[in-house]
C-alpha positions in Angstrom: 172.6 -9.0 92.8 171.1 -12.0 94.6 173.0 -14.6 92.1 176.1 -12.6 92.5 176.0 -12.7 96.3 175.3 -16.6 96.1 178.3 -17.2 93.9 180.5 -15.2 96.5 179.3 -17.1 99.5 179.6 -20.3 97.6 183.2 -19.5 96.4 184.0 -18.6 100.2 182.6 -21.8 101.2 179.7 -20.1 103.5 176.7 -21.5 104.3 174.2 -20.1 102.4 170.4 -21.1 101.3 168.3 -19.7 98.2 164.7 -19.7 98.7 162.2 -19.5 95.3 158.4 -18.8 95.5 156.7 -21.6 93.8 153.0 -20.4 93.9 150.9 -17.2 93.5 151.5 -14.1 91.5 155.3 -13.7 92.4 156.3 -17.2 91.7 159.7 -17.2 90.9 160.7 -14.4 93.7 163.9 -15.2 95.5 165.4 -14.8 99.0 169.2 -15.2 99.6 169.3 -16.5 103.3 172.7 -16.7 105.6 172.9 -17.0 109.1 173.6 -13.2 109.5 171.0 -11.6 107.1 168.6 -12.1 104.0 168.3 -10.1 100.6 165.4 -10.3 98.3 161.6 -10.4 98.6 159.1 -13.3 98.4 156.1 -11.1 98.7 155.6 -10.0 102.3 157.5 -9.1 105.5 156.2 -12.1 107.3 156.6 -14.4 104.5 160.5 -13.3 104.3 161.0 -13.8 108.0 159.4 -17.3 108.3 161.3 -18.3 105.2 164.5 -16.8 106.5 164.1 -18.7 109.7 163.4 -22.1 107.7 166.2 -21.7 105.7 168.5 -21.2 108.8 167.2 -24.5 110.2 167.9 -26.2 107.0 171.4 -24.8 106.9 172.1 -26.5 110.3 171.7 -29.8 108.8 172.9 -29.0 105.1 168.9 -29.9 103.9 167.2 -28.8 100.7 163.3 -29.1 101.2 160.2 -27.4 99.8 158.1 -25.6 102.7 154.6 -24.3 102.8 153.4 -21.1 104.4 150.5 -18.7 104.5 150.6 -15.5 102.5 152.2 -13.8 105.5 154.6 -16.3 106.8 151.6 -18.5 109.0 153.3 -21.9 110.0 149.8 -23.4 109.2 149.0 -22.9 105.7 149.4 -24.1 102.1 148.9 -20.7 100.2 152.6 -20.4 99.3 155.2 -23.4 98.7 158.7 -22.2 98.9 161.8 -24.4 97.6 164.7 -24.1 99.4 168.3 -25.2 98.6 170.9 -25.0 101.1 174.3 -24.9 100.2 176.2 -26.0 103.3 178.5 -28.9 104.5 177.1 -31.0 106.9 177.6 -29.8 110.3 180.7 -31.2 112.3 180.4 -33.3 115.7 183.5 -33.9 117.5 183.6 -36.6 120.0 186.5 -36.6 122.3 187.2 -40.1 124.0 187.0 -43.4 122.3 184.9 -44.9 125.2 181.3 -47.3 124.9 179.6 -44.3 125.1 181.1 -43.0 122.1 180.0 -45.6 119.8 176.0 -44.8 120.7 177.0 -40.8 120.4 178.4 -41.3 116.8 175.3 -43.3 115.7 172.9 -40.9 116.9 175.1 -38.0 115.5 174.9 -39.4 112.1 171.2 -39.8 112.4 171.2 -36.0 113.3 173.1 -35.3 110.0 176.5 -34.4 111.5 179.7 -35.5 110.3 181.2 -37.4 113.1 185.0 -37.4 114.1 186.1 -39.3 117.1 189.4 -38.3 119.0 191.2 -40.0 121.6 195.3 -40.1 122.3 195.1 -43.7 122.9 195.7 -45.6 119.8 194.3 -49.0 121.5 190.8 -47.5 121.9 190.8 -45.0 118.9 189.8 -47.6 116.2 187.1 -47.7 113.4 186.3 -51.3 114.7 185.4 -49.8 118.2 183.2 -47.1 116.7 182.3 -48.0 113.0 179.6 -45.3 112.5 182.2 -42.3 112.8 183.1 -41.2 109.8 186.7 -40.6 111.1 188.6 -41.9 114.3 191.7 -40.0 115.0 194.6 -40.6 117.5 195.7 -37.3 118.9 195.8 -35.4 121.9 192.2 -33.7 121.9 193.2 -30.1 122.5 196.0 -30.3 119.8 193.6 -31.8 117.3 190.8 -29.4 118.0 193.0 -26.5 117.8 193.5 -27.0 114.0 190.2 -28.4 113.4 187.6 -26.4 111.6 184.5 -25.1 114.1 181.8 -23.0 113.3 178.4 -21.9 115.2 176.8 -25.3 114.0 179.8 -27.6 115.5 179.0 -29.8 118.1 182.0 -30.7 121.0 181.3 -33.6 123.0 183.8 -34.4 125.7 183.5 -38.0 127.0 187.1 -38.1 128.1 186.5 -37.7 131.7 190.1 -37.1 132.6 191.5 -33.7 133.9 194.8 -34.2 131.8 192.5 -34.2 128.7 189.4 -32.4 129.8 191.0 -28.9 131.1 193.4 -28.3 128.0 190.8 -29.4 125.7 188.0 -27.0 127.2 190.5 -24.0 126.9 190.6 -24.5 123.3 186.9 -25.2 123.2 185.9 -22.1 124.7 188.1 -20.1 122.1 185.8 -21.5 119.2 182.5 -20.3 118.1 181.2 -24.0 118.7 177.5 -24.0 119.3 177.3 -26.7 121.4 180.0 -28.0 124.2 178.9 -30.7 126.3 180.9 -32.6 128.8 180.6 -35.9 130.9 180.8 -36.4 134.3 179.3 -35.9 137.8 178.7 -32.4 139.2 181.5 -32.5 141.7 183.8 -33.5 138.8 182.5 -30.4 136.9 182.9 -28.1 139.8 186.6 -29.2 139.8 186.7 -28.4 136.3 185.1 -25.4 136.7 187.5 -24.2 139.5 190.8 -25.0 137.1 189.5 -23.3 134.3 188.3 -20.1 136.3 192.1 -20.3 137.5 193.2 -20.5 133.9 191.6 -17.3 133.2 188.0 -18.3 131.6 185.4 -15.9 132.4 181.6 -16.5 133.6 180.3 -16.4 130.0 182.8 -18.7 128.8 181.9 -21.3 131.6 178.0 -20.7 130.7 178.8 -22.1 127.5 179.5 -25.5 128.8 176.8 -27.9 129.2 178.0 -30.2 132.1 176.8 -32.8 133.3 176.2 -33.4 129.5 172.5 -34.3 128.3 168.7 -33.7 129.4 167.8 -35.2 132.6 165.7 -38.2 131.5 167.4 -40.6 133.8 169.8 -42.1 131.1 171.9 -44.7 132.0 173.3 -47.1 129.3 175.3 -45.5 126.4 172.2 -45.6 124.1 170.0 -43.6 126.5 172.7 -41.1 127.2 173.6 -40.7 123.5 169.7 -39.9 123.3 169.7 -37.4 126.2 172.5 -35.6 124.3 171.2 -35.7 121.1 168.0 -34.3 122.9 169.8 -31.4 124.5 171.7 -30.3 121.2 168.2 -30.2 119.6 166.7 -28.1 122.4 169.3 -25.7 122.6 169.4 -25.4 118.7 165.9 -24.4 119.0 165.8 -22.4 122.0 163.8 -25.0 124.3 164.1 -25.9 127.8 163.7 -29.7 127.0 160.9 -30.2 129.3 157.7 -32.2 128.6 155.3 -31.1 125.9 152.2 -32.1 127.8 153.3 -29.4 130.4 154.4 -26.8 128.3 152.6 -23.8 126.8 155.0 -23.2 123.9 153.9 -24.2 119.9 155.0 -27.6 119.4 157.2 -26.6 116.6 159.1 -23.5 116.8 159.3 -20.9 114.2 162.6 -22.5 113.7 165.2 -19.9 115.5 168.1 -22.1 115.1 169.7 -20.6 118.1 173.0 -22.5 117.4 173.2 -20.9 114.0 173.3 -17.2 115.1 
């Protein structure tokens, strides 16, 4: 049954992970994990839940790894090793606007495991020479291009165009996708004007709540590199269901039980 479902998911190009227990009396037991459910049994409900959460985290980046757990899925323990094979393409990061900040964002996006595409309607700016770390640099109107691009819950949309003639049509398309992250550069006043325009165009409060703007975490970033770190940190924090505050001032465990909010 598990291998039949695995074959179906692979054939349909759906992200799926297969976890195999490597230790104990149930060595070889399997758990098939998607973003929506899990099938199989590794030995206990707690272990199944912990491994499913970790598998979904690995699916976010398309990684395969061996992880260790306690017998009931405790995050600290070496009783049970589990090999988690994640079958998923790398998540996509689409950066709109070929500006100086885009070069740094593309570089950080690659480090995070994304396939990075930069889109700009201006051919003089949208060149591989300007943004060498991008996997692709496309000359196209952002909204038109996004309307036909593949987008799923792992996709990060980063809008750096900072121009109303690009931003509003692009955000209207973006809000109609299942993208897990939509971040937009600009001042609070600029974003307030965007919100007004999107509201007039029919966007709901729930839609507008999906937009992170001004983009990034509040770390005082100024340079393109610092801003890229701020954006990357916000993506990670959102994915893990964290607020992005200082660990020294927090009360939550340092490492989540890998909730992978962006992947649900």
